[in-house]
DRENPA-3360 file (N, C-alpha, C; in nm, 2 decimals, always signed):
BEGIN
1 = QVQLVESG = +0.58/-1.02/-2.57/+0.50/-1.10/-2.48/+0.59/-1.13/-2.36 ~ +0.54/-1.09/-2.24/+0.62/-1.11/-2.12/+0.61/-1.25/-2.08 ~ +0.72/-1.31/-2.04/+0.72/-1.45/-1.99/+0.81/-1.46/-1.87 ~ +0.77/-1.54/-1.78/+0.85/-1.57/-1.65/+0.85/-1.72/-1.64 ~ +0.97/-1.77/-1.62/+0.99/-1.92/-1.61/+1.06/-1.94/-1.48 ~ +1.00/-2.02/-1.39/+1.06/-2.05/-1.26/+1.13/-2.19/-1.27 ~ +1.23/-2.21/-1.19/+1.30/-2.33/-1.19/+1.37/-2.34/-1.05 ~ +1.42/-2.46/-1.02/+1.49/-2.48/-0.90/+1.42/-2.54/-0.78;
9 = GGSVQAGG = +1.29/-2.57/-0.80/+1.22/-2.63/-0.69/+1.26/-2.78/-0.67 ~ +1.21/-2.84/-0.57/+1.25/-2.98/-0.54/+1.21/-3.02/-0.41 ~ +1.26/-3.14/-0.36/+1.23/-3.19/-0.23/+1.35/-3.19/-0.15 ~ +1.34/-3.13/-0.03/+1.45/-3.13/+0.06/+1.41/-3.16/+0.20 ~ +1.50/-3.19/+0.29/+1.47/-3.22/+0.43/+1.47/-3.08/+0.51 ~ +1.40/-3.08/+0.61/+1.40/-2.96/+0.70/+1.54/-2.92/+0.73 ~ +1.56/-2.79/+0.73/+1.70/-2.74/+0.75/+1.78/-2.72/+0.63 ~ +1.73/-2.78/+0.52/+1.80/-2.77/+0.39/+1.78/-2.64/+0.32;
17 = SLRLSCTT = +1.84/-2.63/+0.20/+1.84/-2.51/+0.12/+1.80/-2.54/-0.02 ~ +1.74/-2.44/-0.09/+1.71/-2.44/-0.23/+1.73/-2.30/-0.28 ~ +1.76/-2.29/-0.41/+1.76/-2.16/-0.48/+1.67/-2.17/-0.60 ~ +1.57/-2.09/-0.59/+1.47/-2.08/-0.70/+1.52/-1.97/-0.80 ~ +1.49/-1.99/-0.93/+1.53/-1.89/-1.03/+1.40/-1.85/-1.10 ~ +1.39/-1.72/-1.14/+1.28/-1.67/-1.22/+1.35/-1.60/-1.34 ~ +1.34/-1.66/-1.46/+1.40/-1.59/-1.58/+1.29/-1.52/-1.65 ~ +1.31/-1.39/-1.68/+1.21/-1.31/-1.74/+1.25/-1.27/-1.88;
25 = SGYTDSRY = +1.15/-1.24/-1.96/+1.18/-1.20/-2.10/+1.05/-1.13/-2.15 ~ +1.07/-1.05/-2.26/+0.96/-1.00/-2.33/+0.92/-0.85/-2.30 ~ +1.01/-0.79/-2.22/+0.98/-0.65/-2.18/+1.11/-0.57/-2.18 ~ +1.10/-0.44/-2.21/+1.22/-0.35/-2.22/+1.21/-0.24/-2.12 ~ +1.10/-0.22/-2.05/+1.09/-0.12/-1.95/+1.19/-0.15/-1.84 ~ +1.27/-0.05/-1.81/+1.37/-0.07/-1.70/+1.31/-0.06/-1.56 ~ +1.18/-0.02/-1.55/+1.12/-0.01/-1.42/+1.03/-0.13/-1.40 ~ +1.06/-0.20/-1.29/+0.99/-0.33/-1.27/+1.00/-0.37/-1.12;
33 = RIGWFRQC = +0.91/-0.45/-1.08/+0.92/-0.51/-0.95/+0.89/-0.66/-0.98 ~ +0.97/-0.75/-0.92/+0.96/-0.89/-0.93/+0.93/-0.95/-0.79 ~ +0.83/-1.03/-0.78/+0.79/-1.08/-0.66/+0.78/-1.24/-0.66 ~ +0.81/-1.29/-0.55/+0.79/-1.44/-0.53/+0.67/-1.46/-0.44 ~ +0.58/-1.55/-0.48/+0.46/-1.58/-0.40/+0.46/-1.73/-0.39 ~ +0.38/-1.78/-0.29/+0.36/-1.92/-0.27/+0.22/-1.96/-0.24 ~ +0.18/-2.08/-0.27/+0.04/-2.12/-0.25/+0.03/-2.27/-0.22 ~ -0.04/-2.31/-0.12/-0.07/-2.45/-0.09/-0.21/-2.48/-0.14;
41 = PGEEREGV = -0.24/-2.60/-0.18/-0.37/-2.63/-0.22/-0.48/-2.60/-0.12 ~ -0.58/-2.53/-0.16/-0.69/-2.49/-0.07/-0.66/-2.37/+0.01 ~ -0.54/-2.31/+0.00/-0.51/-2.19/+0.07/-0.49/-2.07/-0.02 ~ -0.49/-1.95/+0.04/-0.47/-1.83/-0.03/-0.32/-1.82/-0.07 ~ -0.30/-1.75/-0.18/-0.16/-1.72/-0.22/-0.10/-1.61/-0.12 ~ +0.02/-1.63/-0.09/+0.09/-1.53/+0.00/+0.22/-1.48/-0.06 ~ +0.24/-1.36/-0.04/+0.37/-1.30/-0.08/+0.49/-1.34/+0.00 ~ +0.60/-1.37/-0.06/+0.72/-1.41/+0.01/+0.83/-1.31/+0.01;
49 = AGITNDGF = +0.86/-1.26/-0.11/+0.97/-1.16/-0.12/+0.95/-1.08/-0.25 ~ +1.00/-0.96/-0.25/+0.99/-0.88/-0.37/+1.12/-0.80/-0.39 ~ +1.15/-0.76/-0.51/+1.27/-0.68/-0.54/+1.23/-0.58/-0.65 ~ +1.29/-0.46/-0.64/+1.27/-0.36/-0.75/+1.39/-0.36/-0.85 ~ +1.37/-0.29/-0.96/+1.48/-0.28/-1.05/+1.60/-0.22/-1.00 ~ +1.59/-0.13/-0.90/+1.70/-0.07/-0.84/+1.75/-0.13/-0.71 ~ +1.70/-0.26/-0.68/+1.75/-0.34/-0.57/+1.69/-0.33/-0.44 ~ +1.58/-0.25/-0.43/+1.51/-0.25/-0.30/+1.44/-0.38/-0.28;
57 = TTYADDVK = +1.43/-0.43/-0.16/+1.37/-0.56/-0.13/+1.27/-0.56/-0.02 ~ +1.19/-0.66/-0.01/+1.09/-0.67/+0.10/+1.07/-0.82/+0.12 ~ +1.04/-0.86/+0.25/+1.02/-1.00/+0.28/+0.90/-1.01/+0.37 ~ +0.83/-1.13/+0.36/+0.73/-1.16/+0.46/+0.80/-1.19/+0.59 ~ +0.73/-1.17/+0.70/+0.79/-1.18/+0.83/+0.84/-1.32/+0.86 ~ +0.78/-1.42/+0.81/+0.82/-1.55/+0.85/+0.93/-1.61/+0.76 ~ +0.98/-1.53/+0.67/+1.09/-1.58/+0.59/+1.21/-1.48/+0.59 ~ +1.20/-1.36/+0.65/+1.30/-1.26/+0.63/+1.43/-1.29/+0.69;
65 = DRFTISQD = +1.44/-1.38/+0.78/+1.57/-1.42/+0.84/+1.63/-1.55/+0.77 ~ +1.55/-1.60/+0.67/+1.59/-1.73/+0.61/+1.60/-1.72/+0.46 ~ +1.53/-1.63/+0.40/+1.52/-1.62/+0.25/+1.59/-1.49/+0.21 ~ +1.65/-1.50/+0.09/+1.71/-1.38/+0.03/+1.67/-1.37/-0.12 ~ +1.63/-1.25/-0.16/+1.59/-1.23/-0.30/+1.70/-1.15/-0.36 ~ +1.74/-1.19/-0.48/+1.85/-1.12/-0.55/+1.82/-1.12/-0.70 ~ +1.90/-1.04/-0.78/+1.88/-1.04/-0.92/+2.01/-1.03/-0.99 ~ +2.01/-1.09/-1.11/+2.12/-1.08/-1.20/+2.07/-1.02/-1.33;
73 = KAKSTVYL = +2.08/-0.89/-1.35/+2.02/-0.82/-1.46/+2.08/-0.87/-1.59 ~ +2.20/-0.90/-1.60/+2.26/-0.95/-1.72/+2.19/-1.08/-1.77 ~ +2.14/-1.16/-1.67/+2.07/-1.28/-1.71/+1.92/-1.27/-1.70 ~ +1.87/-1.15/-1.67/+1.73/-1.12/-1.66/+1.67/-1.23/-1.56 ~ +1.73/-1.25/-1.45/+1.69/-1.36/-1.36/+1.69/-1.30/-1.22 ~ +1.58/-1.34/-1.15/+1.57/-1.31/-1.01/+1.57/-1.44/-0.93 ~ +1.65/-1.44/-0.82/+1.67/-1.56/-0.74/+1.60/-1.55/-0.61 ~ +1.56/-1.66/-0.56/+1.51/-1.67/-0.42/+1.59/-1.78/-0.35;
81 = HMNSLKPE = +1.69/-1.73/-0.26/+1.77/-1.82/-0.19/+1.70/-1.86/-0.06 ~ +1.67/-1.98/-0.04/+1.59/-2.03/+0.07/+1.68/-2.12/+0.16 ~ +1.70/-2.07/+0.28/+1.78/-2.15/+0.38/+1.69/-2.19/+0.50 ~ +1.74/-2.28/+0.58/+1.67/-2.33/+0.70/+1.53/-2.36/+0.67 ~ +1.51/-2.43/+0.56/+1.37/-2.46/+0.52/+1.29/-2.54/+0.62 ~ +1.17/-2.51/+0.63/+1.08/-2.58/+0.73/+0.96/-2.65/+0.65 ~ +0.90/-2.75/+0.71/+0.79/-2.82/+0.64/+0.68/-2.72/+0.60 ~ +0.66/-2.61/+0.68/+0.56/-2.52/+0.65/+0.59/-2.43/+0.53;
89 = DTAMYYCA = +0.72/-2.44/+0.47/+0.75/-2.37/+0.35/+0.71/-2.45/+0.23 ~ +0.66/-2.57/+0.25/+0.61/-2.65/+0.13/+0.50/-2.58/+0.06 ~ +0.51/-2.56/-0.07/+0.41/-2.49/-0.15/+0.46/-2.49/-0.29 ~ +0.37/-2.44/-0.38/+0.40/-2.41/-0.51/+0.45/-2.26/-0.51 ~ +0.57/-2.24/-0.56/+0.62/-2.10/-0.56/+0.61/-2.04/-0.70 ~ +0.56/-1.92/-0.71/+0.54/-1.85/-0.83/+0.62/-1.72/-0.83 ~ +0.68/-1.68/-0.94/+0.73/-1.54/-0.95/+0.64/-1.46/-1.04 ~ +0.64/-1.33/-1.02/+0.55/-1.25/-1.09/+0.62/-1.11/-1.12;
97 = ADIGAPRV = +0.57/-1.04/-1.22/+0.63/-0.92/-1.26/+0.52/-0.80/-1.26 ~ +0.57/-0.69/-1.21/+0.49/-0.57/-1.21/+0.58/-0.47/-1.29 ~ +0.54/-0.44/-1.41/+0.63/-0.37/-1.50/+0.58/-0.23/-1.53 ~ +0.67/-0.14/-1.54/+0.63/+0.00/-1.57/+0.64/+0.09/-1.45 ~ +0.58/+0.21/-1.46/+0.58/+0.30/-1.35/+0.52/+0.24/-1.23 ~ +0.58/+0.25/-1.11/+0.53/+0.19/-0.99/+0.40/+0.25/-0.94 ~ +0.31/+0.17/-0.90/+0.19/+0.22/-0.84/+0.19/+0.21/-0.69 ~ +0.29/+0.13/-0.64/+0.31/+0.12/-0.50/+0.46/+0.15/-0.48;
105 = PGAHVIAY = +0.49/+0.24/-0.38/+0.63/+0.27/-0.36/+0.71/+0.16/-0.31 ~ +0.84/+0.15/-0.37/+0.93/+0.05/-0.32/+0.90/-0.10/-0.36 ~ +0.97/-0.19/-0.30/+0.94/-0.33/-0.33/+0.81/-0.37/-0.25 ~ +0.74/-0.46/-0.32/+0.61/-0.51/-0.25/+0.58/-0.65/-0.30 ~ +0.48/-0.71/-0.23/+0.43/-0.84/-0.27/+0.28/-0.83/-0.26 ~ +0.22/-0.72/-0.32/+0.08/-0.71/-0.33/+0.04/-0.77/-0.46 ~ -0.02/-0.89/-0.46/-0.05/-0.96/-0.58/-0.13/-0.89/-0.68 ~ -0.22/-0.80/-0.63/-0.31/-0.72/-0.72/-0.23/-0.65/-0.83;
113 = YYNYWGQG = -0.11/-0.60/-0.79/-0.04/-0.51/-0.89/+0.05/-0.59/-0.98 ~ +0.06/-0.73/-0.96/+0.14/-0.81/-1.05/+0.06/-0.86/-1.16 ~ +0.09/-0.83/-1.28/+0.00/-0.87/-1.39/+0.06/-0.97/-1.48 ~ +0.18/-1.02/-1.45/+0.24/-1.13/-1.53/+0.29/-1.24/-1.43 ~ +0.26/-1.36/-1.46/+0.29/-1.47/-1.36/+0.35/-1.59/-1.44 ~ +0.44/-1.66/-1.36/+0.50/-1.78/-1.42/+0.41/-1.90/-1.38 ~ +0.46/-2.01/-1.42/+0.38/-2.14/-1.41/+0.40/-2.20/-1.27 ~ +0.50/-2.16/-1.20/+0.53/-2.21/-1.07/+0.63/-2.33/-1.06;
121 = TQVTVSS = +0.69/-2.35/-0.95/+0.78/-2.46/-0.92/+0.75/-2.51/-0.78 ~ +0.74/-2.64/-0.77/+0.70/-2.70/-0.64/+0.82/-2.71/-0.54 ~ +0.80/-2.67/-0.42/+0.90/-2.69/-0.31/+0.83/-2.78/-0.21 ~ +0.90/-2.89/-0.17/+0.85/-2.98/-0.07/+0.96/-3.00/+0.03 ~ +0.92/-2.97/+0.16/+1.02/-2.98/+0.27/+0.96/-3.09/+0.36 ~ +1.04/-3.19/+0.39/+1.00/-3.30/+0.47/+1.07/-3.29/+0.61 ~ +1.00/-3.34/+0.71/+1.05/-3.32/+0.85/+1.14/-3.44/+0.88;
% end
């Protein structure tokens, strides 16, 4: 059973930093893509950053100069390092896994292809 558990959310002031963690378990396929998504109440979910098993990454335009996605395979954990946080980054952040042979080349944050999701961790940025 595939599981993803997010942690690291919290409340910070604008300009601050947080590191989110996504610890995964329950799969052995070495081919995977892990993505971070965020969603505000009443709004659509949006992709933030993605990483492949071989380290390729992708970012949404509004975070690519501030956020960094990385992974520690020994810990089965993917991180989202968030710097220079803005109030508009406030959202519930979810990690998701797309496991097996890739259906989309490279890293991506196309939610349709992610079939396993965590419960989310809240990030609140105050001005």
